C-alpha positions in Angstrom: 7.5 -27.5 -35.2 6.8 -30.2 -37.7 9.5 -32.4 -36.7 8.7 -32.8 -33.3 5.0 -31.2 -33.1 4.5 -32.3 -29.1 7.4 -30.9 -28.1 7.1 -28.0 -29.9 3.7 -27.3 -28.3 4.5 -28.0 -24.6 7.6 -25.1 -25.0 5.0 -23.0 -26.8 2.1 -23.5 -23.9 4.9 -23.4 -21.2 6.4 -20.2 -22.4 2.4 -18.9 -23.0 2.5 -19.7 -19.2 5.1 -18.1 -17.8 4.7 -14.7 -20.2 0.9 -14.7 -18.5 2.5 -15.5 -14.5 5.0 -12.8 -15.3 2.3 -10.1 -16.3 -0.4 -11.3 -13.3 2.4 -10.7 -10.9 3.5 -7.5 -12.7 0.3 -6.1 -12.1 -0.2 -7.5 -8.6 -3.0 -9.7 -9.4 -0.9 -13.0 -8.4 1.6 -13.5 -5.4 4.9 -15.2 -6.1 6.5 -16.5 -3.4 9.9 -14.6 -2.3 12.4 -16.4 -4.9 9.9 -17.0 -7.6 9.2 -13.1 -7.1 12.5 -11.8 -7.5 13.2 -13.8 -10.8 10.5 -12.7 -12.0 11.4 -9.3 -11.7 8.9 -8.7 -9.3 9.1 -7.9 -5.4 10.0 -5.3 -2.7 12.1 -2.2 -4.3 10.5 -3.4 -7.7 7.1 -2.5 -8.1 6.1 -1.4 -11.2 2.4 -0.9 -11.1 1.3 0.8 -8.3 1.3 4.5 -10.1 -1.4 6.6 -9.1 -3.6 5.9 -11.5 -3.5 1.8 -10.6 -4.2 3.0 -6.9 -7.0 5.5 -8.1 -8.5 2.7 -10.4 -9.0 0.5 -6.6 -12.0 0.2 -4.6 -12.1 1.3 -1.3 -11.2 -1.9 -0.2 -8.8 -3.2 -2.8 -7.1 0.0 -1.8 -6.3 -0.1 1.8 -5.4 -4.5 1.1 -2.8 -2.5 -1.1 -1.5 0.0 0.6 -1.3 -3.0 3.8 0.8 -5.3 1.1 3.2 -1.6 0.5 3.6 -1.9 4.8 4.4 -5.7 4.6 7.4 -5.2 2.3 9.0 -3.1 5.1 11.5 -5.7 7.1 10.6 -3.8 10.3 7.1 -5.1 9.8 6.0 -7.8 11.9 2.0 -8.0 11.1 -0.3 -5.7 9.4 -4.4 -5.9 10.0 -7.1 -4.5 7.3 -9.6 -3.5 9.5 -11.3 -0.4 7.5 -14.9 -0.2 6.8 -17.9 1.9 8.6 -17.2 2.7 12.3 -13.7 2.0 11.9 -12.9 4.5 14.3 -9.9 6.2 11.8 -7.9 2.9 11.6 -7.9 1.4 8.1 -4.3 -0.4 8.4 -3.2 -1.3 12.1 0.7 -2.0 11.3 2.8 -3.6 13.6 6.6 -3.9 14.0 8.9 -5.8 15.5 9.6 -3.6 17.7 6.1 -3.6 19.8 5.2 -0.3 17.7 1.8 0.0 16.2 0.9 2.8 13.4 -2.7 3.4 11.9 -3.0 4.1 8.4 -6.2 5.7 7.1 -6.8 5.1 3.7 -8.3 7.8 1.2 -8.5 6.9 -1.8 -10.3 10.1 -3.2 -10.6 12.5 -6.0 -11.0 15.6 -3.8 -8.4 17.3 -1.1 -8.4 15.6 2.2 -9.7 18.2 4.6 -9.0 19.6 8.2 -11.7 17.4 9.8 -10.0 14.0 8.5 -6.2 15.2 10.4 -8.5 15.8 13.3 -10.4 12.5 13.2 -7.6 10.4 13.4 -5.3 12.3 16.0 -8.3 11.9 18.3 -8.1 8.3 17.6 -4.8 6.8 16.8 -3.1 7.0 20.6 -5.9 6.7 23.0 -8.4 4.0 21.0 -6.1 2.3 19.1 -2.8 2.0 21.2 -0.7 3.3 18.4 2.3 5.5 18.6 1.9 6.7 15.0 -0.6 7.3 12.2 -0.6 8.4 9.1 -3.5 9.7 6.6 -2.6 8.1 2.6 -4.6 9.8 -0.3 -4.1 9.1 -3.8 -5.1 13.0 -4.2 -3.8 15.7 -1.8 -4.6 17.7 1.4 -6.3 21.2 1.9 -3.5 23.9 3.0 -6.0 23.8 6.0 -5.7 20.1 6.5 -1.7 20.7 6.6 -1.9 24.1 8.9 -4.0 21.9 11.4 -1.5 18.8 11.8 1.7 21.4 12.2 -0.5 22.8 15.1 -0.6 19.0 16.2 2.2 18.2 19.6 2.9 15.4 17.4 2.2 15.4 13.8 0.5 12.9 11.7 2.4 11.8 8.5 0.4 13.1 5.2 1.7 11.2 2.6 -0.3 12.2 -0.8 -0.4 10.9 -4.5 3.2 11.9 -5.2 4.3 10.5 -1.5 2.6 7.5 -2.1 3.9 6.9 -5.5 7.4 7.1 -3.6 6.8 4.6 -1.3 5.4 2.4 -3.7 8.7 2.7 -6.2 11.1 1.8 -2.7 10.8 5.0 -0.5 10.4 5.3 3.1 7.8 4.0 4.8 5.4 6.7 7.3 6.9 5.1 10.5 10.6 5.3 9.2 
């Protein structure tokens, strides 16, 4: 370092910048272009940061965007729109596939269990109001037995994805529409 102080300082600065960039990309705070993401060990099928604890630590809106980002990984997805909020009629994320099919995703970043009321609400809106062929309720927690029973009684059951299912999806598992 004393022989080449300028070069040494530049090398240290570049190494620190690369380390910071990789850290931010792995924690989801920075999105890298596809080529760089693979080189940094980040990208589809290698998501180390989206554990249940990370999802639970997010705000509601941030969780909806994280689920939309998760959906965008699937090559079958053409487009996703986040539209959660008050009076969203059960639609937090709209997934449009290349096939033309539309799927409604309702995101519940809850500590308590999701009950049958939510299942009935989504079942009552996803086809007729949002023109979707399927729907999923995605939660960081779990579903009540009554919610699962209600879902089983539906002519076309919703996909109920609990915290463990969300972790599997984030780790490269199948998306709700597959």
